[in-house]
C-alpha positions as CSV (number, residue, x, y, z in Angstrom):
1,M,3.7,-4.5,18.6
2,N,7.3,-2.9,17.7
3,E,8.3,-5.9,15.7
4,L,5.4,-5.9,13.4
5,I,6.0,-2.3,13.0
6,N,9.7,-3.3,12.1
7,A,8.2,-5.3,9.4
8,Y,6.3,-2.7,7.7
9,K,9.5,-0.7,7.3
10,E,11.4,-3.8,6.1
11,T,8.8,-4.5,3.5
12,D,9.2,-3.9,-0.6
13,F,5.9,-1.9,-1.4
14,V,6.4,-3.1,-5.0
15,V,4.7,-1.6,-8.4
16,Y,5.0,-3.6,-11.3
17,D,4.4,-1.9,-13.9
18,P,5.9,0.8,-14.4
19,A,8.8,-0.8,-12.0
20,I,8.9,0.8,-8.8
21,V,10.1,-0.2,-4.9
22,I,8.9,1.8,-2.4
23,K,10.4,1.4,0.9
24,V,9.1,3.2,4.0
25,S,11.3,6.3,5.3
26,Q,12.5,6.9,1.7
27,A,11.7,9.4,-1.0
28,N,11.2,7.5,-4.7
29,S,12.0,9.3,-7.7
30,L,10.8,6.9,-9.7
31,L,7.3,7.6,-8.0
32,D,7.5,11.2,-8.6
33,E,7.8,11.2,-12.0
34,L,5.0,8.8,-12.1
35,L,2.9,11.2,-9.9
36,L,4.1,14.3,-12.1
37,K,3.2,12.2,-15.2
38,N,-0.2,12.1,-13.8
39,Q,-0.4,15.7,-12.4
40,A,-1.2,13.9,-8.6
41,T,0.6,14.9,-5.7
42,A,-0.2,12.4,-3.2
43,W,-0.6,8.8,-3.1
44,A,-1.0,5.8,-1.1
45,Y,-0.6,2.2,-1.4
46,I,-3.0,-0.2,0.4
47,T,-4.0,-3.7,0.5
48,A,-6.6,-6.0,1.4
49,W,-5.1,-9.4,2.2
50,N,-4.6,-10.4,6.1
51,P,-7.0,-8.3,8.2
52,Y,-5.2,-7.0,11.2
53,S,-2.1,-9.5,10.3
54,E,-3.8,-12.7,10.3
55,L,-3.0,-15.0,7.9
56,T,-6.0,-15.6,5.8
57,D,-7.2,-17.8,3.1
58,K,-5.1,-16.8,-0.7
59,N,-8.6,-17.3,-2.0
60,L,-10.8,-14.9,0.7
61,N,-7.4,-12.8,0.2
62,E,-7.9,-12.4,-3.5
63,E,-12.2,-11.6,-3.4
64,R,-11.1,-9.0,-1.0
65,N,-8.7,-7.4,-2.7
66,D,-11.2,-7.5,-5.8
67,Q,-13.6,-5.6,-3.9
68,L,-10.9,-3.2,-3.1
69,R,-10.0,-3.0,-7.0
70,K,-13.9,-1.9,-7.0
71,D,-13.6,1.1,-4.1
72,I,-10.7,2.6,-5.7
73,R,-12.0,3.1,-9.2
74,P,-12.3,6.7,-9.2
75,Y,-8.7,6.7,-8.9
76,K,-5.2,5.8,-11.1
77,F,-4.3,2.7,-9.3
78,F,-0.7,0.6,-10.5
79,E,-1.1,-3.6,-9.1
80,G,1.7,-4.6,-6.9
81,E,2.6,-6.4,-3.8
82,G,3.8,-5.9,-0.7
83,V,7.3,-8.7,0.0
84,G,8.6,-8.8,3.4
85,S,11.9,-9.7,4.7
86,D,10.0,-12.9,6.6
87,L,9.7,-15.5,3.5
88,S,7.4,-17.4,5.2
89,W,5.0,-14.2,4.6
90,E,3.3,-14.6,1.3
91,P,3.7,-11.2,-0.3
92,E,0.6,-9.2,-0.5
93,K,-1.3,-8.7,-3.5
94,S,-1.8,-4.4,-3.7
95,F,-2.4,-0.8,-4.9
96,L,-0.7,1.8,-5.3
97,I,-3.1,4.7,-5.8
98,I,-1.9,7.8,-6.5
99,G,-4.4,11.3,-6.5
100,I,-6.2,9.7,-3.6
101,D,-6.0,12.2,-0.2
102,R,-4.5,10.8,3.2
103,K,-8.3,10.6,4.7
104,H,-9.7,8.8,1.9
105,A,-6.7,6.4,2.1
106,I,-7.0,6.1,5.8
107,E,-11.2,5.5,5.5
108,I,-9.9,2.2,2.7
109,G,-7.8,1.1,5.3
110,K,-9.9,0.8,8.3
111,K,-12.4,-0.4,5.9
112,Y,-10.4,-3.8,4.9
113,R,-8.9,-3.9,9.1
114,Q,-5.2,-2.8,8.0
115,N,-3.0,-2.4,10.8
116,A,-1.3,0.6,8.6
117,I,-0.9,1.7,4.6
118,V,2.1,3.3,3.5
119,V,1.0,6.6,2.0
120,G,3.1,10.3,1.1
121,N,3.2,13.2,-1.4
122,I,5.4,14.0,-3.9
123,Y,9.1,14.7,-3.2
124,E,8.8,13.1,0.5
125,A,9.9,10.0,2.0
126,A,6.7,7.3,2.1
127,E,5.4,7.6,5.7
128,L,4.2,4.5,7.6
129,L,0.6,5.4,8.5
130,W,-0.5,3.4,12.0
131,I,-4.5,3.3,11.4
132,K,-5.3,0.6,13.3
133,E,-8.0,1.9,16.5
């Protein structure tokens, strides 16, 4: 399990536009600016790809992420991908969701059977939040 947690910690959580790279345990001034611009203080970075870190068919991953996109429509969100240091693992399409509280982010992450999500608040370091029970 430590290996998996380290893999998450070494991942670049990329936002395409605006171009932002979120790293676990690091604050991010570009992310803070985006939050301020949108009058938000909290955020989460979530994917529906590869439930419980089990490699899943790309088409199924895309379908799951399309459903996730529908679930987060009430929020402002930005597309991106999680890019791990293990290049054999394909980047996972993901979303930066702003204005979402931690409780709802956890519910969404659990719905899509994720081990962990990345969450944060303005002016604070990104936090890896293990949600698998």
